[in-house]
One Martini backbone bead per residue (centre of mass of N, CA, C, O) as a GRO file, in nm:
protein
  260
    1MET     BB    1  -9.007  -1.890  -9.250
    2GLU     BB    2  -8.858  -1.731  -8.994
    3THR     BB    3  -8.954  -1.522  -8.749
    4ARG     BB    4  -8.898  -1.316  -8.489
    5GLN     BB    5  -9.142  -1.395  -8.324
    6MET     BB    6  -9.102  -1.706  -8.332
    7LEU     BB    7  -8.826  -1.707  -8.195
    8LYS     BB    8  -8.899  -1.552  -7.935
    9GLN     BB    9  -9.105  -1.767  -7.847
   10GLU     BB   10  -8.897  -2.007  -7.833
   11LEU     BB   11  -8.714  -1.861  -7.621
   12GLN     BB   12  -8.937  -1.838  -7.399
   13THR     BB   13  -8.966  -2.142  -7.354
   14ILE     BB   14  -8.672  -2.185  -7.250
   15THR     BB   15  -8.694  -1.986  -7.019
   16HIS     BB   16  -8.902  -2.146  -6.864
   17TRP     BB   17  -8.736  -2.403  -6.837
   18GLU     BB   18  -8.507  -2.283  -6.664
   19HIS     BB   19  -8.688  -2.204  -6.423
   20SER     BB   20  -8.786  -2.506  -6.370
   21GLN     BB   21  -8.466  -2.592  -6.282
   22LYS     BB   22  -8.463  -2.438  -5.972
   23ASP     BB   23  -8.536  -2.742  -5.870
   24LEU     BB   24  -8.592  -3.016  -5.677
   25TRP     BB   25  -8.698  -3.318  -5.640
   26PHE     BB   26  -8.769  -3.511  -5.385
   27TRP     BB   27  -8.594  -3.756  -5.487
   28GLU     BB   28  -8.336  -3.606  -5.513
   29LYS     BB   29  -8.319  -3.502  -5.219
   30LEU     BB   30  -8.322  -3.797  -5.099
   31GLY     BB   31  -8.073  -3.908  -5.271
   32ARG     BB   32  -7.846  -3.727  -5.104
   33LEU     BB   33  -7.817  -3.834  -4.808
   34PRO     BB   34  -7.684  -4.157  -4.797
   35PHE     BB   35  -7.349  -4.148  -4.892
   36GLN     BB   36  -7.192  -4.301  -4.662
   37VAL     BB   37  -7.342  -4.566  -4.699
   38LEU     BB   38  -7.308  -4.604  -5.003
   39ASP     BB   39  -6.998  -4.628  -5.000
   40LYS     BB   40  -7.005  -4.903  -4.848
   41LEU     BB   41  -7.194  -5.057  -5.051
   42THR     BB   42  -7.044  -5.007  -5.285
   43PRO     BB   43  -6.877  -5.155  -5.497
   44LYS     BB   44  -6.547  -5.152  -5.596
   45ALA     BB   45  -6.606  -5.154  -5.906
   46VAL     BB   46  -6.762  -4.894  -5.912
   47HIS     BB   47  -6.540  -4.708  -5.808
   48ARG     BB   48  -6.342  -4.771  -6.039
   49LYS     BB   49  -6.537  -4.680  -6.271
   50LEU     BB   50  -6.547  -4.388  -6.171
   51GLY     BB   51  -6.238  -4.337  -6.207
   52GLN     BB   52  -6.236  -4.396  -6.509
   53LEU     BB   53  -6.445  -4.170  -6.588
   54LEU     BB   54  -6.258  -3.931  -6.529
   55ASP     BB   55  -6.057  -4.003  -6.746
   56GLU     BB   56  -6.251  -4.016  -6.985
   57LEU     BB   57  -6.348  -3.721  -6.963
   58GLY     BB   58  -6.077  -3.591  -6.996
   59SER     BB   59  -6.029  -3.714  -7.279
   60TYR     BB   60  -6.261  -3.595  -7.421
   61ILE     BB   61  -6.185  -3.299  -7.403
   62GLN     BB   62  -5.900  -3.329  -7.535
   63SER     BB   63  -5.980  -3.568  -7.797
   64GLY     BB   64  -6.282  -3.731  -7.770
   65GLY     BB   65  -6.215  -4.014  -7.737
   66HIS     BB   66  -6.488  -4.249  -7.776
   67TYR     BB   67  -6.752  -4.028  -7.841
   68LEU     BB   68  -6.747  -3.995  -8.139
   69VAL     BB   69  -6.950  -3.922  -8.396
   70LYS     BB   70  -7.123  -3.968  -8.691
   71GLN     BB   71  -7.212  -3.717  -8.896
   72GLU     BB   72  -7.348  -3.851  -9.154
   73SER     BB   73  -7.602  -3.976  -9.007
   74VAL     BB   74  -7.719  -3.707  -8.926
   75LEU     BB   75  -7.719  -3.549  -9.191
   76GLU     BB   76  -7.907  -3.744  -9.331
   77ARG     BB   77  -8.154  -3.683  -9.152
   78LEU     BB   78  -8.150  -3.373  -9.255
   79GLY     BB   79  -8.065  -3.357  -9.573
   80VAL     BB   80  -7.753  -3.319  -9.574
   81THR     BB   81  -7.373  -3.299  -9.633
   82SER     BB   82  -7.321  -3.064  -9.419
   83LEU     BB   83  -7.265  -2.858  -9.152
   84ALA     BB   84  -7.298  -2.578  -9.296
   85GLU     BB   85  -7.615  -2.636  -9.369
   86VAL     BB   86  -7.770  -2.642  -9.108
   87PRO     BB   87  -7.836  -2.337  -9.018
   88HIS     BB   88  -8.044  -2.316  -9.273
   89LEU     BB   89  -8.240  -2.461  -9.132
   90SER     BB   90  -8.511  -2.539  -8.977
   91LEU     BB   91  -8.623  -2.565  -8.660
   92GLU     BB   92  -8.823  -2.796  -8.725
   93THR     BB   93  -8.614  -2.995  -8.842
   94MET     BB   94  -8.424  -3.005  -8.594
   95ASP     BB   95  -8.649  -3.107  -8.392
   96ARG     BB   96  -8.733  -3.365  -8.530
   97VAL     BB   97  -8.456  -3.508  -8.527
   98CYS     BB   98  -8.404  -3.484  -8.223
   99ASP     BB   99  -8.650  -3.650  -8.133
  100GLU     BB  100  -8.568  -3.901  -8.270
  101LEU     BB  101  -8.293  -3.952  -8.131
  102ILE     BB  102  -8.399  -3.956  -7.844
  103GLU     BB  103  -8.596  -4.191  -7.853
  104ALA     BB  104  -8.373  -4.404  -7.931
  105ARG     BB  105  -8.191  -4.357  -7.680
  106VAL     BB  106  -8.390  -4.407  -7.458
  107THR     BB  107  -8.454  -4.698  -7.532
  108PHE     BB  108  -8.173  -4.804  -7.507
  109ALA     BB  109  -8.127  -4.733  -7.213
  110GLN     BB  110  -8.355  -4.896  -7.099
  111LEU     BB  111  -8.249  -5.178  -7.196
  112GLN     BB  112  -7.982  -5.155  -7.054
  113GLY     BB  113  -8.081  -5.146  -6.773
  114ALA     BB  114  -8.234  -5.408  -6.766
  115ALA     BB  115  -7.992  -5.599  -6.835
  116THR     BB  116  -7.797  -5.494  -6.592
  117GLY     BB  117  -8.013  -5.571  -6.361
  118VAL     BB  118  -7.987  -5.895  -6.355
  119GLY     BB  119  -7.693  -5.896  -6.196
  120GLY     BB  120  -7.672  -5.638  -6.035
  121ALA     BB  121  -7.357  -5.538  -5.918
  122LEU     BB  122  -7.192  -5.664  -6.155
  123THR     BB  123  -7.347  -5.496  -6.391
  124LEU     BB  124  -7.338  -5.202  -6.282
  125ALA     BB  125  -7.042  -5.141  -6.363
  126LEU     BB  126  -7.120  -5.140  -6.672
  127ASP     BB  127  -7.355  -4.920  -6.689
  128ILE     BB  128  -7.225  -4.650  -6.610
  129PRO     BB  129  -7.033  -4.610  -6.856
  130ALA     BB  130  -7.252  -4.667  -7.078
  131LEU     BB  131  -7.429  -4.427  -7.011
  132LEU     BB  132  -7.223  -4.194  -7.036
  133GLY     BB  133  -7.164  -4.252  -7.326
  134LEU     BB  134  -7.448  -4.221  -7.437
  135ALA     BB  135  -7.471  -3.922  -7.347
  136LEU     BB  136  -7.245  -3.808  -7.512
  137LYS     BB  137  -7.346  -3.889  -7.782
  138THR     BB  138  -7.612  -3.747  -7.775
  139LEU     BB  139  -7.498  -3.457  -7.741
  140GLN     BB  140  -7.350  -3.464  -8.017
  141GLU     BB  141  -7.592  -3.501  -8.197
  142ILE     BB  142  -7.743  -3.239  -8.105
  143ALA     BB  143  -7.520  -3.056  -8.192
  144ILE     BB  144  -7.547  -3.119  -8.508
  145VAL     BB  145  -7.848  -3.066  -8.545
  146TYR     BB  146  -7.761  -2.744  -8.455
  147GLY     BB  147  -7.467  -2.685  -8.601
  148TYR     BB  148  -7.241  -2.833  -8.406
  149ASP     BB  149  -6.897  -2.926  -8.341
  150PRO     BB  150  -6.772  -3.172  -8.142
  151LYS     BB  151  -6.462  -3.158  -8.235
  152GLU     BB  152  -6.461  -2.913  -8.077
  153LYS     BB  153  -6.344  -2.828  -7.777
  154GLU     BB  154  -6.572  -2.620  -7.698
  155GLU     BB  155  -6.799  -2.828  -7.739
  156ARG     BB  156  -6.711  -3.030  -7.526
  157VAL     BB  157  -6.763  -2.838  -7.304
  158PHE     BB  158  -7.061  -2.800  -7.349
  159VAL     BB  159  -7.137  -3.085  -7.296
  160VAL     BB  160  -7.033  -3.104  -7.009
  161LYS     BB  161  -7.232  -2.874  -6.909
  162CYS     BB  162  -7.487  -3.039  -6.970
  163LEU     BB  163  -7.420  -3.250  -6.753
  164GLN     BB  164  -7.405  -3.068  -6.516
  165PHE     BB  165  -7.695  -2.955  -6.528
  166ALA     BB  166  -7.852  -3.222  -6.502
  167ALA     BB  167  -7.698  -3.273  -6.197
  168ALA     BB  168  -7.762  -3.024  -6.061
  169ASP     BB  169  -7.836  -2.787  -5.857
  170ILE     BB  170  -7.963  -2.482  -5.816
  171VAL     BB  171  -7.691  -2.334  -5.811
  172GLY     BB  172  -7.551  -2.476  -6.046
  173LYS     BB  173  -7.761  -2.396  -6.271
  174LYS     BB  174  -7.714  -2.095  -6.246
  175ALA     BB  175  -7.417  -2.083  -6.309
  176ILE     BB  176  -7.425  -2.221  -6.585
  177LEU     BB  177  -7.615  -2.030  -6.730
  178GLU     BB  178  -7.421  -1.791  -6.701
  179GLU     BB  179  -7.193  -1.910  -6.867
  180LEU     BB  180  -7.378  -1.980  -7.133
  181ALA     BB  181  -7.500  -1.707  -7.224
  182SER     BB  182  -7.193  -1.627  -7.351
  183PHE     BB  183  -7.043  -1.848  -7.510
  184SER     BB  184  -6.964  -1.732  -7.796
  185GLU     BB  185  -6.803  -1.478  -7.666
  186THR     BB  186  -6.666  -1.663  -7.394
  187ARG     BB  187  -6.505  -1.926  -7.422
  188SER     BB  188  -6.251  -1.889  -7.256
  189HIS     BB  189  -6.400  -1.876  -6.992
  190VAL     BB  190  -6.530  -2.153  -6.996
  191PHE     BB  191  -6.264  -2.308  -7.040
  192SER     BB  192  -6.143  -2.229  -6.749
  193GLU     BB  193  -6.375  -2.453  -6.630
  194LEU     BB  194  -6.256  -2.749  -6.646
  195GLN     BB  195  -6.266  -2.866  -6.357
  196GLY     BB  196  -6.584  -2.944  -6.383
  197TRP     BB  197  -6.547  -3.249  -6.485
  198ARG     BB  198  -6.526  -3.380  -6.195
  199GLU     BB  199  -6.800  -3.289  -6.092
  200VAL     BB  200  -6.981  -3.463  -6.268
  201MET     BB  201  -6.929  -3.738  -6.139
  202MET     BB  202  -6.984  -3.675  -5.842
  203THR     BB  203  -7.274  -3.579  -5.896
  204PHE     BB  204  -7.373  -3.828  -6.032
  205ARG     BB  205  -7.330  -4.012  -5.789
  206ASP     BB  206  -7.507  -3.845  -5.577
  207GLN     BB  207  -7.783  -3.840  -5.737
  208TYR     BB  208  -7.787  -4.166  -5.846
  209GLY     BB  209  -7.687  -4.375  -5.636
  210TRP     BB  210  -7.950  -4.464  -5.493
  211LYS     BB  211  -8.093  -4.575  -5.744
  212LYS     BB  212  -7.866  -4.769  -5.826
  213LEU     BB  213  -7.881  -4.946  -5.568
  214PHE     BB  214  -8.142  -5.097  -5.659
  215GLN     BB  215  -8.000  -5.231  -5.911
  216ALA     BB  216  -7.810  -5.430  -5.737
  217VAL     BB  217  -8.070  -5.596  -5.732
  218PRO     BB  218  -8.155  -5.879  -5.831
  219ILE     BB  219  -8.408  -5.834  -6.077
  220ILE     BB  220  -8.518  -5.571  -5.952
  221GLY     BB  221  -8.309  -5.408  -6.125
  222VAL     BB  222  -8.463  -5.407  -6.394
  223VAL     BB  223  -8.658  -5.179  -6.318
  224PHE     BB  224  -8.478  -4.970  -6.217
  225GLY     BB  225  -8.287  -4.958  -6.454
  226SER     BB  226  -8.497  -4.876  -6.670
  227LEU     BB  227  -8.611  -4.614  -6.517
  228PHE     BB  228  -8.346  -4.463  -6.483
  229ASN     BB  229  -8.231  -4.451  -6.763
  230LYS     BB  230  -8.469  -4.302  -6.883
  231SER     BB  231  -8.463  -4.055  -6.700
  232PHE     BB  232  -8.169  -3.972  -6.757
  233MET     BB  233  -8.186  -3.939  -7.068
  234GLU     BB  234  -8.410  -3.731  -7.071
  235ASP     BB  235  -8.255  -3.508  -6.909
  236ILE     BB  236  -8.016  -3.483  -7.093
  237ALA     BB  237  -8.165  -3.436  -7.364
  238GLU     BB  238  -8.325  -3.190  -7.283
  239THR     BB  239  -8.083  -3.013  -7.220
  240GLY     BB  240  -7.941  -3.020  -7.490
  241LYS     BB  241  -8.175  -2.912  -7.652
  242MET     BB  242  -8.221  -2.642  -7.517
  243LEU     BB  243  -7.924  -2.521  -7.522
  244TYR     BB  244  -7.887  -2.557  -7.843
  245ARG     BB  245  -8.138  -2.414  -7.934
  246LYS     BB  246  -8.087  -2.135  -7.806
  247ARG     BB  247  -7.831  -2.076  -7.986
  248ARG     BB  248  -7.969  -2.100  -8.249
  249ILE     BB  249  -8.188  -1.876  -8.211
  250ILE     BB  250  -7.990  -1.644  -8.144
  251GLU     BB  251  -7.849  -1.656  -8.424
  252LYS     BB  252  -8.096  -1.609  -8.596
  253LEU     BB  253  -8.166  -1.337  -8.474
  254LYS     BB  254  -7.907  -1.193  -8.562
  255GLN     BB  255  -7.964  -1.211  -8.861
  256LEU     BB  256  -8.219  -1.033  -8.836
  257GLU     BB  257  -8.084  -0.882  -8.569
  258PRO     BB  258  -7.793  -0.730  -8.531
  259ASP     BB  259  -7.861  -0.603  -8.226
  260VAL     BB  260  -7.915  -0.868  -8.046
   0.00000   0.00000   0.00000
């Protein structure tokens, strides 16, 4: 049984993680510089795919798109038969299953990046939507692991906010954390910020476009594609785990301390 002290310690760990996200690594700062050049060098097929992704992401928010996962497979890993049982599981069980899923998805993304790097720019156009689709599925699986239903529109908004956070700069991260701080109580307010889903793809392109450009070089792209996809999925998965884990811990604390 988890105690208040244990849960508060875990919450403090997440708070430290949030503070660590308030600056960009040198590579990310460098990667945002040459995008006028990048726009000219990026194949038209990639630009078309990015446009399609904007529509895909909008569809995902509205109806779930093609990215909804099978709850049953995740619940089986947790050892329960319904989503309603998940909140009663220990945080340790949730974390263990979450880490197992993340490891599998990161490995898959890494192999996918290597495979699509073989063909350079031609296969790069295929890798971008596939990677985003995998990121969305992974975040939905993490949601289920911590007892939240990604079929609900509000939860799909939360998933997109996780994507935004992973790709945002210091100002964006701070704003998103403030929005999500009271997500359970003010879902309608967060839902009113839906225009942000288009910013997700633009930020995605701006932050990762330079690194993806290296992947457009045939053969060399195998190495860059593998490393980039691994790094990207690790960032997305870490963000999803921390933010969903924080919500679950807060709700567990509320059950123990009604006044929290």
